[in-house]
Residue frames as qw, qx, qy, qz and C-alpha x, y, z in Angstrom:
[[0.000, 0.886, 0.464, 0.000, 0.00, 0.00, 0.00],
 [0.295, -0.818, 0.126, 0.477, 2.81, 2.38, 0.94],
 [0.441, -0.157, 0.614, 0.636, 4.76, 1.34, -2.17],
 [0.265, 0.636, 0.649, 0.322, 1.71, 2.03, -4.35],
 [0.103, -0.952, -0.214, 0.194, 1.47, 5.51, -2.81],
 [0.403, -0.609, 0.359, 0.581, 5.16, 6.17, -3.45],
 [0.406, 0.183, 0.690, 0.570, 4.83, 5.11, -7.10],
 [0.109, 0.830, 0.532, 0.125, 1.79, 7.37, -7.40],
 [0.247, -0.885, 0.011, 0.394, 3.73, 10.29, -5.91],
 [0.450, -0.307, 0.536, 0.645, 6.59, 9.70, -8.35],
 [0.317, 0.468, 0.687, 0.457, 4.23, 9.67, -11.34],
 [0.030, -0.923, -0.384, 0.005, 2.34, 12.78, -10.20],
 [0.360, -0.785, 0.148, 0.482, 5.52, 14.64, -9.29],
 [0.449, -0.095, 0.587, 0.667, 7.15, 13.87, -12.65],
 [0.206, 0.690, 0.607, 0.335, 4.01, 15.14, -14.39],
 [0.188, -0.942, -0.178, 0.212, 4.11, 18.34, -12.34],
 [0.470, -0.530, 0.361, 0.607, 7.81, 18.74, -13.13],
 [0.398, 0.253, 0.647, 0.599, 7.11, 18.35, -16.86],
 [0.066, 0.851, 0.502, 0.142, 4.26, 20.88, -16.71],
 [0.224, -0.946, 0.014, 0.233, 6.34, 23.56, -14.99],
 [0.670, 0.677, -0.198, 0.232, 9.35, 22.71, -17.15],
 [0.808, -0.223, -0.256, 0.481, 11.62, 22.17, -14.13],
 [0.221, 0.655, -0.080, 0.718, 12.06, 25.94, -13.80],
 [0.416, -0.634, 0.257, -0.599, 10.70, 26.26, -10.28],
 [0.628, 0.098, -0.760, 0.140, 12.53, 23.31, -8.75],
 [0.024, 0.109, -0.658, 0.745, 12.26, 24.62, -5.19],
 [0.591, 0.004, 0.107, -0.799, 8.49, 25.01, -5.53],
 [0.768, 0.126, -0.553, -0.298, 8.33, 21.51, -7.02],
 [0.419, 0.115, -0.805, 0.405, 10.25, 19.97, -4.12],
 [0.243, -0.064, 0.460, -0.852, 7.99, 21.87, -1.71],
 [0.730, 0.037, -0.182, -0.658, 4.88, 20.43, -3.42],
 [0.712, 0.116, -0.691, -0.039, 6.23, 16.85, -3.34],
 [0.239, 0.074, -0.755, 0.606, 7.22, 17.03, 0.34],
 [0.419, -0.031, 0.251, -0.872, 3.88, 18.66, 1.15],
 [0.775, 0.049, -0.397, -0.488, 2.04, 15.85, -0.66],
 [0.592, 0.087, -0.769, 0.226, 4.05, 13.20, 1.19],
 [0.016, -0.078, 0.608, -0.790, 3.41, 14.91, 4.55],
 [0.615, -0.010, 0.016, -0.788, -0.31, 15.01, 3.76],
 [0.771, 0.082, -0.571, -0.271, -0.32, 11.32, 2.80],
 [0.495, 0.017, -0.766, 0.408, 1.38, 10.21, 6.01],
 [0.425, -0.742, -0.497, -0.147, -1.17, 12.28, 7.90],
 [0.433, 0.066, -0.318, 0.841, 1.15, 14.97, 9.18],
 [0.140, -0.711, -0.500, 0.474, -0.20, 17.56, 11.59],
 [0.251, 0.917, 0.209, 0.230, -1.07, 21.03, 10.35],
 [0.397, -0.871, 0.221, 0.187, 1.65, 22.28, 12.68],
 [0.690, -0.199, 0.522, 0.461, 4.26, 20.17, 10.88],
 [0.506, 0.605, 0.457, 0.411, 3.10, 21.49, 7.50],
 [0.033, -0.995, -0.066, -0.072, 3.27, 25.10, 8.73],
 [0.541, -0.681, 0.381, 0.313, 6.79, 24.56, 10.12],
 [0.687, 0.111, 0.548, 0.464, 7.86, 22.91, 6.86],
 [0.355, 0.824, 0.334, 0.290, 6.49, 25.82, 4.80],
 [0.219, -0.964, 0.131, 0.076, 8.41, 28.34, 6.90],
 [0.641, -0.429, 0.505, 0.387, 11.63, 26.34, 6.58],
 [0.621, 0.333, 0.550, 0.449, 11.25, 25.94, 2.81],
 [0.182, 0.958, 0.185, 0.120, 10.51, 29.66, 2.37],
 [0.378, -0.821, 0.353, 0.243, 13.81, 30.44, 4.09],
 [0.683, -0.097, 0.613, 0.385, 15.45, 27.85, 1.84],
 [0.518, 0.711, 0.410, 0.242, 14.02, 29.51, -1.28],
 [0.019, -0.993, 0.102, 0.049, 15.60, 32.85, -0.37],
 [0.524, -0.590, 0.543, 0.286, 18.99, 31.20, 0.18],
 [0.680, 0.216, 0.614, 0.337, 18.78, 29.29, -3.11],
 [0.359, 0.894, 0.234, 0.130, 17.89, 32.49, -4.99],
 [0.224, -0.909, 0.314, 0.158, 20.96, 34.21, -3.46],
 [0.630, -0.297, 0.643, 0.320, 23.19, 31.30, -4.47],
 [0.617, 0.528, 0.523, 0.260, 21.78, 31.30, -8.01],
 [0.169, 0.985, 0.027, 0.014, 22.40, 35.05, -8.33],
 [0.407, -0.725, 0.498, 0.244, 26.00, 34.58, -7.17],
 [0.686, 0.033, 0.663, 0.299, 26.45, 31.76, -9.67],
 [0.493, 0.778, 0.360, 0.151, 25.06, 33.90, -12.53],
 [0.053, -0.972, 0.194, 0.122, 27.48, 36.74, -11.68],
 [0.493, -0.537, 0.625, 0.279, 30.49, 34.41, -11.85],
 [0.619, 0.211, 0.694, 0.302, 29.50, 32.86, -15.21]]
């Protein structure tokens, strides 16, 4: 049952990735982890904490990408 769910998540997540063209990878990862947390019945509190952490992560990744663009 768990394996079926994981396969389902992989299929759905690959579809989402194709639709957005892999441009917003951070958002994509956020969606996948959010879906997994929902499926395992995570608390709302956990989801809120995760969202806050991933928002911080997005800012950091944007900074790193900007640095990388400047050097290339």
